[in-house]
C-alpha positions, -999 to 999 in steps of 0.1 A, spaced: 0 0 0 11 35 -7 4 70 3 -4 99 -21 -36 80 -30 -59 91 -57 -94 102 -54 -114 85 -81 -149 92 -94 -163 59 -107 -198 63 -120 -223 52 -147 -242 76 -169 -268 75 -197 -256 87 -231 -273 120 -225 -254 125 -192 -278 115 -164 -269 93 -135 -305 86 -125 -340 96 -134 -357 125 -117 -372 100 -93 -337 87 -85 -344 54 -103 -318 32 -122 -339 7 -140 -326 21 -174 -291 11 -163 -299 -25 -154 -318 -30 -187 -286 -27 -207 -268 -59 -216 -234 -58 -200 -206 -83 -195 -200 -98 -160 -201 -70 -135 -189 -45 -161 -155 -40 -145 -168 -32 -110 -149 -60 -92 -116 -50 -108 -122 -13 -98 -135 -22 -63 -103 -42 -56 -82 -9 -61 -100 10 -33 -102 9 5 -121 41 12 -155 53 0 -168 89 3 -204 99 -5 -230 125 2 -259 119 25 -285 115 -3 -264 88 -19 -260 71 15 -297 72 21 -304 58 -14 -279 30 -9 -294 23 26 -329 22 11 -318 -2 -17 -299 -24 6 -324 -21 35 -291 -20 55 -293 -58 58 -261 -60 39 -243 -26 35 -226 -26 1 -193 -12 13 -189 -28 47 -153 -40 39 -142 -4 31 -136 27 53 -166 49 48 -173 86 51 -206 104 45 -203 141 40 -234 158 55 -245 188 73 -271 167 91 -263 154 126 -259 117 123 -242 91 146 -214 70 133 -225 35 125 -204 4 123 -193 11 87 -195 48 82 -184 81 98 -207 111 92 -195 147 92 -190 180 75 -152 184 75 -134 212 57 -130 190 25 -95 201 13 -76 194 45 -97 163 51 -91 148 17 -54 158 17 -50 140 50 -67 109 37 -45 110 6 -13 110 28 -23 79 47 -11 45 35 -38 27 15 -54 22 -18 -75 46 -39 -104 66 -25 -137 62 -43 -160 93 -46 -192 74 -49 -215 104 -54 -238 123 -54 -240 153 -77 -236 180 -52 -205 164 -37 -190 157 -71 -194 194 -80 -177 205 -47 -148 181 -53 -144 194 -89 -145 230 -77 -118 222 -51 -98 202 -76 -99 171 -54 -105 145 -81 -75 127 -96 -91 101 -118 -125 97 -135 -141 64 -147 -173 70 -166 -193 40 -178 -217 51 -205 -249 31 -211 -264 32 -246 -296 48 -232 -311 82 -235 -334 91 -206 -342 127 -216 -341 142 -181 -330 133 -147 -301 139 -123 -271 151 -142 -237 136 -139 -221 171 -137 -240 200 -121 -233 235 -132 -205 250 -110 -174 271 -108 -150 246 -122 -132 235 -153 -111 203 -156 -88 192 -183 -86 154 -186 -61 129 -201 -77 98 -217 -60 68 -202 -81 40 -216 -114 28 -231 -130 -6 -223 -162 -21 -235 -184 -45 -215 -208 -56 -242 -231 -25 -246 -213 -4 -220 -183 18 -227 -159 27 -198 -138 58 -202 -108 63 -179 -93 97 -175 -67 113 -152 -72 149 -142 -45 172 -154 -35 194 -124 -30 231 -129 
């Protein structure tokens, strides 16, 4: 394990740039014919920490019914302004993101996965805290929904590192060029 770990956005999107419908549903994603787990296991083995916003955490908790938390084998952080107690898998809080992320990146370990959601991704982009981006594009147009990238005060230049296909899915891997 090494320090100077990367923060990685790993996410799926429709061809027209949405990560979910307006109702926060993903059926459109699961209707696409993929290949195996579409590279998820390979990616998941490269991380040891997950970071997400509260809405994403609530969505995952609702889907999983917390019977079997999806990321129980990883160190978890939920960034939220709400007062929530730490549970057995996750620490909740509203830290000053730049020092918090820089401290995490200096610790020994694997990559850090920015799971979502949209508001948190925007904040990470504005503060230039993302090092790599994996976007898996589904050949589906949903017309409206929750956008992958919200409007914000950021611009990022990316370097294409690779393209993989998983049947109908296309995974794009980029590194973020630092200013």
